[in-house]
C-alpha positions as CSV (number, residue, x, y, z in Angstrom):
1,M,-9.2,-13.9,0.6
2,V,-9.4,-12.2,4.1
3,D,-11.4,-13.6,7.0
4,L,-12.4,-10.4,8.8
5,H,-15.1,-12.1,10.9
6,R,-12.7,-14.6,12.6
7,Q,-10.3,-11.8,13.3
8,Y,-13.1,-9.7,14.8
9,L,-14.1,-12.6,17.0
10,R,-10.5,-12.8,18.3
11,L,-10.5,-9.1,19.2
12,K,-14.2,-8.8,20.0
13,P,-14.1,-7.8,23.7
14,D,-11.5,-5.0,23.1
15,V,-13.1,-3.8,19.9
16,D,-16.6,-3.7,21.4
17,R,-15.4,-1.9,24.5
18,A,-13.4,0.7,22.4
19,M,-16.4,1.4,20.1
20,Q,-18.8,1.5,23.0
21,Q,-16.7,4.2,24.6
22,V,-17.0,6.3,21.5
23,L,-20.7,5.8,21.3
24,E,-21.2,6.9,24.9
25,S,-19.0,9.9,24.5
26,T,-20.7,10.9,21.2
27,A,-17.4,12.5,20.1
28,F,-17.7,11.1,16.6
29,I,-15.5,13.6,14.9
30,N,-12.0,14.3,16.1
31,G,-12.6,12.5,19.4
32,P,-9.6,11.8,21.7
33,Q,-9.1,8.4,20.1
34,V,-8.0,10.0,16.8
35,K,-5.2,11.9,18.5
36,E,-4.3,8.8,20.5
37,F,-4.1,6.7,17.4
38,A,-1.9,9.3,15.6
39,T,0.5,9.2,18.6
40,N,0.5,5.4,18.8
41,F,1.1,5.0,15.1
42,A,3.9,7.6,15.0
43,N,5.5,5.7,17.9
44,Y,5.2,2.4,16.0
45,L,6.7,3.9,12.9
46,N,9.4,5.8,14.8
47,I,8.4,9.0,13.1
48,P,7.4,12.3,14.6
49,Y,4.3,13.2,12.7
50,V,1.2,11.2,11.6
51,I,-1.9,13.0,10.3
52,P,-5.0,10.7,10.1
53,C,-7.3,11.3,7.2
54,G,-10.4,9.8,5.5
55,N,-8.8,7.1,3.3
56,G,-5.7,6.1,1.4
57,T,-6.6,8.0,-1.8
58,D,-7.1,11.2,0.2
59,A,-3.8,10.6,1.8
60,L,-2.1,10.5,-1.6
61,Q,-4.0,13.6,-2.9
62,I,-3.2,15.6,0.3
63,A,0.5,14.6,0.0
64,L,0.7,15.8,-3.6
65,M,-1.2,19.0,-2.7
66,A,1.3,19.8,0.0
67,L,4.1,19.9,-2.6
68,D,2.5,22.9,-4.3
69,L,3.0,21.5,-7.8
70,R,1.7,23.3,-10.9
71,P,-0.5,21.9,-13.7
72,G,1.6,20.2,-16.2
73,D,4.3,19.1,-13.7
74,E,5.2,15.4,-14.0
75,V,5.0,12.7,-11.3
76,I,6.6,9.3,-11.9
77,V,4.3,6.4,-11.1
78,P,4.7,2.6,-11.4
79,A,2.7,1.2,-14.3
80,F,1.7,-1.8,-12.3
81,T,-0.3,-0.8,-9.3
82,Y,-3.8,0.2,-8.1
83,V,-5.2,3.2,-9.9
84,A,-5.2,5.6,-6.9
85,A,-1.6,6.8,-7.2
86,A,-2.1,7.8,-10.8
87,E,-5.7,9.0,-10.3
88,V,-4.7,11.7,-7.8
89,V,-1.9,12.9,-10.0
90,A,-4.4,13.4,-12.8
91,L,-7.0,15.0,-10.6
92,L,-4.5,17.8,-9.7
93,G,-3.8,18.6,-13.3
94,L,-0.4,16.9,-13.1
95,I,1.0,14.4,-15.7
96,P,1.6,10.8,-14.7
97,V,4.7,9.3,-16.1
98,W,4.6,5.5,-16.3
99,V,7.7,3.6,-15.3
100,D,7.9,-0.2,-15.6
101,V,8.3,-2.5,-12.6
102,E,10.5,-5.4,-11.6
103,S,9.2,-8.8,-12.7
104,E,10.3,-10.4,-9.4
105,T,9.0,-7.9,-6.8
106,F,6.3,-6.1,-8.8
107,N,7.7,-2.8,-7.5
108,I,8.9,0.1,-9.5
109,N,12.2,-0.6,-11.2
110,P,14.8,2.0,-9.9
111,S,17.1,1.5,-12.8
112,L,14.4,2.9,-15.1
113,I,13.5,6.0,-13.1
114,E,16.4,8.3,-14.0
115,G,15.7,7.8,-17.7
116,A,12.2,8.9,-17.2
117,V,13.1,12.2,-15.5
118,S,12.5,15.4,-17.6
119,P,12.8,19.1,-16.7
120,R,9.1,19.0,-15.7
121,T,9.4,16.0,-13.4
122,K,8.8,17.0,-9.8
123,A,8.1,13.8,-7.8
124,I,8.2,10.0,-7.6
125,V,5.4,7.9,-6.1
126,A,7.0,4.7,-4.7
127,V,4.3,2.1,-4.2
128,H,5.3,-0.7,-1.8
129,L,3.2,-3.3,-3.5
130,F,1.8,-6.6,-2.0
131,G,3.8,-6.2,1.3
132,Q,7.4,-5.6,0.3
133,S,9.3,-2.4,0.1
134,C,10.5,-0.8,-3.1
135,D,14.3,-0.6,-3.3
136,M,14.4,2.8,-1.7
137,E,18.1,3.6,-1.5
138,P,18.6,4.1,-5.2
139,I,15.2,5.8,-5.5
140,L,16.1,8.3,-2.8
141,R,19.5,8.9,-4.4
142,I,18.0,9.6,-7.8
143,A,15.5,11.9,-6.2
144,S,18.2,13.8,-4.4
145,Q,20.3,14.2,-7.5
146,N,17.4,15.5,-9.5
147,N,15.7,17.6,-6.8
148,L,12.6,15.5,-6.7
149,Y,10.1,14.8,-4.0
150,V,9.4,11.2,-2.9
151,I,6.0,10.1,-1.8
152,E,5.6,6.5,-0.4
153,D,2.3,4.7,-0.9
154,N,2.4,2.2,2.0
155,A,-1.2,1.0,1.9
156,Q,-0.1,-2.6,1.4
157,S,3.1,-2.9,3.4
158,V,2.6,-1.3,6.8
159,G,5.2,-2.9,9.1
160,A,7.7,-3.9,6.5
161,V,11.3,-2.9,7.2
162,Y,13.9,-1.7,4.7
163,T,17.6,-2.1,5.3
164,F,20.0,0.4,3.8
165,S,23.5,-0.6,2.6
166,D,25.0,1.0,5.8
167,G,22.7,-1.3,8.0
168,T,20.2,1.5,8.9
169,K,16.7,0.1,9.1
170,K,13.5,2.1,8.5
171,K,9.9,1.1,8.3
172,T,8.2,1.6,5.0
173,G,6.3,4.9,4.7
174,T,9.0,6.8,6.7
175,M,11.9,7.2,4.1
176,G,10.5,9.7,1.6
177,H,9.4,13.2,2.1
178,I,5.9,12.1,2.8
179,G,4.4,8.6,3.4
180,T,0.8,7.6,3.0
181,T,-1.3,4.6,3.9
182,S,-4.9,3.2,3.8
183,F,-6.8,1.4,6.6
184,F,-9.3,-0.2,4.3
185,P,-10.6,-3.4,6.0
186,S,-8.5,-5.8,4.0
187,K,-5.2,-3.9,4.5
188,P,-2.4,-5.1,6.9
189,L,-3.5,-2.5,9.5
190,A,-7.2,-2.1,8.9
191,C,-10.3,-0.4,10.4
192,Y,-13.9,-1.3,9.9
193,G,-14.6,1.2,7.1
194,D,-12.5,3.8,5.3
195,G,-9.5,5.4,6.9
196,G,-6.0,6.6,6.0
197,A,-3.0,8.5,7.3
198,I,-0.1,10.6,6.1
199,M,3.4,10.4,7.7
200,T,6.4,12.7,7.7
201,S,9.5,13.5,9.6
202,D,9.5,17.2,8.7
203,S,7.6,19.7,10.7
204,Y,7.0,21.9,7.7
205,W,5.3,19.1,5.7
206,A,3.4,18.1,8.8
207,E,1.9,21.6,9.2
208,R,0.9,21.8,5.6
209,L,-0.6,18.3,5.5
210,R,-2.6,19.0,8.6
211,M,-3.9,22.3,7.2
212,I,-4.8,20.8,3.8
213,A,-6.7,17.9,5.4
214,S,-8.7,20.5,7.5
215,H,-9.9,22.9,4.8
216,G,-6.6,24.7,4.7
217,Q,-7.0,26.0,8.2
218,Q,-4.9,26.1,11.5
219,I,-7.5,28.2,13.3
220,K,-11.2,27.5,12.7
221,Y,-12.6,29.7,10.0
222,H,-9.2,31.2,9.1
223,H,-8.1,29.5,5.9
224,K,-4.5,30.0,4.9
225,I,-4.4,27.7,1.9
226,V,-6.9,25.8,-0.3
227,G,-7.5,22.4,1.3
228,C,-10.0,19.7,1.5
229,N,-12.0,17.9,4.2
230,S,-10.6,14.5,5.1
231,R,-10.9,13.0,8.6
232,L,-10.5,9.7,10.3
233,D,-13.7,8.9,12.1
234,T,-13.3,8.5,15.9
235,L,-15.0,5.0,15.7
236,Q,-12.4,3.9,13.2
237,A,-9.5,5.3,15.3
238,A,-10.9,3.3,18.2
239,V,-10.7,0.1,16.2
240,L,-7.2,1.0,15.0
241,N,-6.0,1.6,18.6
242,V,-7.1,-2.0,19.4
243,K,-5.5,-3.5,16.3
244,L,-2.2,-1.7,16.2
245,P,-0.6,-3.6,19.0
246,H,-1.4,-6.8,17.1
247,L,0.1,-5.6,13.8
248,D,3.5,-7.3,14.1
249,A,1.8,-10.6,15.1
250,F,-0.6,-10.3,12.2
251,N,2.2,-9.7,9.8
252,E,4.1,-12.7,11.2
253,A,1.0,-14.9,10.8
254,R,0.9,-14.1,7.1
255,R,4.6,-14.7,6.8
256,Q,4.1,-18.2,8.2
257,V,1.4,-18.9,5.7
258,A,3.7,-17.6,2.9
259,T,6.5,-19.9,4.1
260,R,4.2,-22.9,3.9
261,Y,3.2,-21.9,0.4
262,D,6.9,-21.3,-0.6
263,E,7.9,-24.8,0.7
264,A,5.0,-26.6,-1.0
265,L,4.6,-24.6,-4.2
266,G,8.2,-23.6,-5.0
267,G,10.0,-25.3,-7.9
268,N,6.8,-26.0,-9.8
269,P,7.5,-25.1,-13.5
270,L,4.0,-23.7,-14.0
271,W,4.4,-20.8,-11.7
272,T,6.9,-18.5,-9.9
273,I,6.4,-17.9,-6.2
274,P,7.0,-14.3,-4.8
275,E,10.6,-13.3,-4.4
276,R,11.8,-11.9,-1.1
277,R,14.6,-9.3,-1.5
278,P,17.3,-9.1,1.2
279,Y,16.8,-5.3,1.6
280,S,13.2,-5.7,2.8
281,T,11.1,-7.8,5.1
282,H,7.8,-8.9,3.6
283,V,4.4,-8.6,5.3
284,Y,2.5,-10.5,2.5
285,H,-0.6,-8.3,2.0
286,Q,-0.9,-10.6,-1.0
287,Y,0.8,-13.8,-1.9
288,T,1.0,-13.4,-5.7
289,L,2.2,-16.1,-8.2
290,R,3.2,-15.6,-11.8
291,V,1.4,-18.4,-13.7
292,K,3.1,-19.3,-17.0
293,D,2.1,-20.8,-20.3
294,G,-1.1,-18.8,-20.4
295,K,-2.6,-21.1,-17.7
296,R,-3.5,-18.3,-15.2
297,D,-7.2,-18.0,-16.0
298,E,-7.6,-21.8,-16.2
299,L,-6.0,-22.2,-12.8
300,Q,-8.3,-19.5,-11.3
301,A,-11.3,-21.2,-12.7
302,Y,-10.1,-24.6,-11.3
303,L,-9.6,-23.0,-7.9
304,K,-13.1,-21.5,-8.0
305,E,-14.5,-25.0,-8.7
306,Q,-12.7,-26.2,-5.6
307,G,-14.2,-23.4,-3.5
308,I,-10.9,-21.6,-3.2
309,P,-10.9,-17.8,-3.8
310,S,-8.2,-16.1,-5.7
311,M,-7.8,-12.6,-7.1
312,I,-6.0,-10.9,-10.1
313,Y,-4.3,-7.8,-8.9
314,Y,-4.3,-6.1,-11.5
315,P,-5.9,-7.3,-14.8
316,L,-5.1,-4.1,-16.8
317,P,-1.9,-2.0,-16.6
318,L,-2.3,1.7,-16.0
319,Q,-1.0,2.5,-19.5
320,K,-4.1,0.7,-20.9
321,Q,-6.7,2.3,-18.7
322,E,-9.0,4.5,-20.8
323,A,-9.1,7.2,-18.2
324,F,-5.5,8.1,-18.9
325,Y,-5.5,8.1,-22.7
326,G,-4.0,11.2,-24.3
327,F,-2.2,13.0,-21.6
328,V,0.3,10.7,-19.9
329,R,3.9,10.0,-20.8
330,K,5.7,6.7,-20.9
331,G,9.0,7.0,-19.1
332,S,10.2,3.5,-20.1
333,S,9.2,0.4,-21.9
334,L,6.3,-1.1,-20.0
335,H,6.5,-4.7,-21.2
336,V,6.9,-6.1,-17.7
337,A,3.7,-4.4,-16.3
338,E,1.8,-5.7,-19.4
339,Q,3.1,-9.2,-18.9
340,L,2.3,-9.3,-15.2
341,T,-1.4,-8.5,-15.9
342,K,-1.5,-11.7,-17.9
343,E,0.2,-13.9,-15.3
344,V,-0.4,-12.7,-11.7
345,L,-2.7,-14.6,-9.4
346,S,-3.0,-14.0,-5.6
347,L,-3.9,-16.9,-3.2
348,P,-5.7,-16.5,0.1
349,I,-3.4,-15.3,2.9
350,H,-4.6,-13.8,6.1
351,T,-4.1,-13.9,9.9
352,E,-6.8,-16.5,10.7
353,M,-5.9,-19.3,8.3
354,T,-5.8,-22.8,9.8
355,E,-3.3,-25.6,8.9
356,A,-6.2,-27.5,7.3
357,E,-7.1,-24.6,5.1
358,I,-3.5,-24.1,4.0
359,D,-3.1,-27.8,3.3
360,F,-6.3,-27.9,1.3
361,I,-5.1,-25.0,-0.9
362,I,-1.7,-26.6,-1.4
363,D,-3.2,-29.9,-2.3
364,K,-5.5,-28.5,-4.9
365,M,-2.8,-26.4,-6.4
366,N,-0.5,-29.4,-6.8
367,R,-3.3,-31.5,-8.1
368,F,-3.8,-29.0,-10.9
369,T,-0.3,-29.8,-12.2
370,G,-0.4,-33.5,-11.3
371,K,2.3,-33.1,-8.8
């Protein structure tokens, strides 16, 4: 699904040099490369504050901790996404409220959010899934009207750009009160282990986020609030400093693969190709089909026989995860999320794909339907 080895070979001289500098300095924790990356990433996002942390799940948890919510407060979460967004809500004693997603974009459906708001609702987690932004303008409007916080989970869509109705453009992760991301090795901007970051335009939130990520302290051994310990390793920051200048080119490479897939696979009655919405660019962290007629599992088995990897993101909607039984609330009908788990199938898409590899996948896909 992702060829990390070929990408490493492309960047090998710069990556090896950057990591060797860290090894020689032995500044493995909070070395200068961490601050350098925070500055570089903030400049890329055109946002004043980036707080690196240990991973994307930590980023979400720290963001929620900064809001100073109380047990029993509610947080709206899309029903079709990775578990992390809901998991951190539950870990903090908060109540996840499931809201269904759009069948075309897989992102949370803004038209269903307002109906899910209750007097206990305090925040919305907007997950930019598979590489495309949620429709943020109505989400931000609903949040403003109901005095809600907005946290963006941007782990899969770093570099995507959202266009507001007045023509204003902003990168995903920079529109809500707090943005979060992951640098897991397969993500659009990835390190060689675990890593994450939190973003905000507000100095108040930046100060709280930084304190929480460092045991609740601004001055060593003086703890103002209860926090946690979540740091981006210097070695990982060094890798990210090398890869960040390539991010737009990496995203464009995946768009080109997606365009080839669109042209060759579009119009086939057995599946629906991903829909691009005019308000957002798409960085194609995943290229996800909806396979009809109950043929998804059969198609996946066929691709495996041909030596082609594929993945099902995600095979079980959050409302059916045993971990959440008994204490969550449904904010809407969840039939789209449930249907998607039966239909979605993601094809290989990464920065190192060759024309021959793309042609091979397209040929086998079309042979499956006799096209």
